[in-house]
N, C-alpha and C positions, 0 to 999 in steps of 0.2 A: 396168365399172371398179370396183375396190375403193376404198373411202374411208370415213372415219369421219364419221358424221352427228351433228349437234348438235341436240337436241330442246328445244323450249320448253314452257311450261306449258299451251299452248292446243291446238296441233296434235297429234292422237293418231295420226298416220300414221307408220309406221316405214318405213325404206328396205327394199328387197329384201334378204333375208338373204344372198343370194349375193354381195352387195357387202362382206360382212364381211372384216376384215383377216386376212391370213395370220399375221402376228406383231404382237401376240399373237393366237393362233388363235381366230377367231370374234368378236372385238370388233367390234360393228356401230355402236353409237350411245352417246352420252353425254347425260345430262341428263333433262329431263322430271320426272315425279313417279311416285308409286306408287299413284295412284288406281285403283279397281277396273277402270274401263273401259280404262285404258291397259294394266294388267296382263293383262286378258283378251284384248285386241287383240294383245299380244305373244305370248302362248301360242298363240293362233289362227294366228299366222304363224311359229311355230317359234323364238321368241325368248324369252329369260328374263333377269331381272336377277341380277347377281352382283357385289358390291362390298364393300369393307371399310368400317369405321366412318367413317374420315376421307376416303373417296373420294367423288367425285360418283357419281350413279347410272350404272352401266355396264350395257349391254345386249348379249347374246351370242347367237350362232348358230354353234357350232363345227363344224368339218369334220375328222374324221368325227364322227358322233353315236352315242352309246351307247344301245342299246335292249335290251329283253327281248321276245322272242317268248314268248307265254304258255305254249306247249307245250314250250319248250326250257329251262325253269328247272332248274338242278341242285340236287338235295337230297342232301346227303352222308349217308353211313350214320350218322355220329354225330348229325346233326341229326334224322334219322328216329327214332333211339332216344330223343332228348330229347322229341320230340313225343309219342311213345307213352307216356311216363311221365305225361302229363296233369297236369303241374305248372302249366300256364298256361291261361288262356282269353283270347279275343280279341274286341274290340268295334270298332264303327265310330262315329265322330263323337260320342263320349260325353264327350270331354275334350280338344278341339282345342287350346285355349290351353296346357294343361299339356304336351301333346306338343311343340308348337313351341318352348316355352321349354326343355324338356329337350334338344331338338335344338340349341338355341343355346348350350348349355354347351360351352366349349372342350374339345376332345379332348386327350389326353396329348400333350405336346410342341408344342401350338398356343398361340400367344400371345394369340389372340383368336378372334372368330367373325364370319362374314359375316351371320349372322342377327341383325341389329341390332334395336333397339326399333322403328324405323320399319318394318322387314320384318315383325316380329311384328304390329304394328298393321294393316298392309296385308293380310296373309293372314288375320288374324282377321276383317277386313271381308269378304273373299272367302268365308270360311266362313259368315258370317251370310247371305250371298247364295246359299248352296248350291253354291258352286263350288270351295271348298277343303275337303279331307277329311282326317281322321286315322284311323289304325289304332292301337288301344291294346292292349298286352299286359299282362295282370295276373297276379300269382301267385295261384293258387287258394286258398292257405292264409290270406292276409291282404288280398287285393284290391289290393296295392300295385302301382302302375304301374312296370313294370320294362323296358319297351321300346315302340317304336312308330315310326311314320313319318307323313309328310303329303305331300300333293300336290294337283294340280289336274286336273279332268276336262275334256277337250276332245273331244267326240264319242265315238268309240270308242277314244280314247287316254287313258291316265292318265299325267300328267306328274309323276314323282316328284321331290320336292325334297330331303328329308333324312330320316334315320332316326337312332335312338339306342338304346342299351341300357345298363342298369345291372346286368344279370345276363346271363351268357353265353348266347348264342344267341337272346336275346329279340327283337332287331331282325330276325334271320333268320326267326323264327316269324311276326312281323308281315308280312314280305314273302311268305312262303308262303301265309299266310291271305289276303292281298290277291290274289295270283294266283288262288287257288281261287275267290274271290268274283267277281273280274272275269270269269273264264271263264263263270260261271253267267249273267252279264248281257251276254254277247256283246261284251265289249271285245276289242280285237285286239292291242294292244301297250302296253308301258310305255316312255315316254321317260325314259331315265336320264341324259341330257345329256352328261356327260363320263366316259369310262371310267376305271376304276382297278382295282387288283388285287382289292379286296373285291368289286366288282360282277362281275368276271370269275369269281370263285369261285362265284358264284350262276348263272352261265350267260349273262352279257351278251354281245352281239355288236355290231359296229360297222357302220353304214351311212354312205355318203357323205352329205354335207349334201343334195345334190340328190335322192338316193334317199329320205332321210327326209322332205324337204319334199313330195315326190310322194305318199308314203303319207299324210302329214298332210292334204294337200288332199282326198284321197279319203275320209278317215275323220272329219274334224272337224265336219261338219254333220249327222252321223247322230245322231238323238235316241234315247236308250235309256231304259229304265224307271227313273224317279226313285226307286223303292223301293230301288234299289241302295244309296243313300246315307242311308237312314233310320237313326237311331241304333238299333243292334241288336247282339246277339252273333252272331258268325259262326263257322263251322267252320274249323279250321286246315287239315285235309286234307293228305294226302301221296300 
């Protein structure tokens, strides 16, 4: 039976994601907090927080679920040309807080952002614990941060949260570099949560929630090489 759950500050247990509401699509629970253990428990079960500044904490598991198969990412001809110009270089986990704060800047025609200060604080804690990671794109001429993304690792799945760019194609370059790096370390897919035209342009596909949760259960307990997330420069790759 579908129904909205109300969480307290003590119990870290989430309801079965299959109980999430149909309307709004995927809303599962309200309340709780953003402590690291609760966040990690949520991602382990295919659940993520998403709420506005003045809302209570809202927890989601939408149906369908947007994902990327690592071998099916679309790289446009124009993006290939940009990469070949070698105007950018890419690093991992060298400036997490800067990346998430840039992701929090409202986009054009947006009145606000869901990446509140509480979200920033919580994910910076996860970064300190080695579970939240950033990809940074810098311009080779002046080392300025011009794009990036961040997310959470859960076994062989990378859960993407947000990306940004202040120069054309910089977020796409971060994404391509991430894909190339994840494949080297035997990751299997990227959870992109909710599909949109931008993700579709990069090759996203949709799974039913049931299909996604099945794949998550098979991949979430697999331990991979921690060297994957050491601060380092990585190849963009095409």
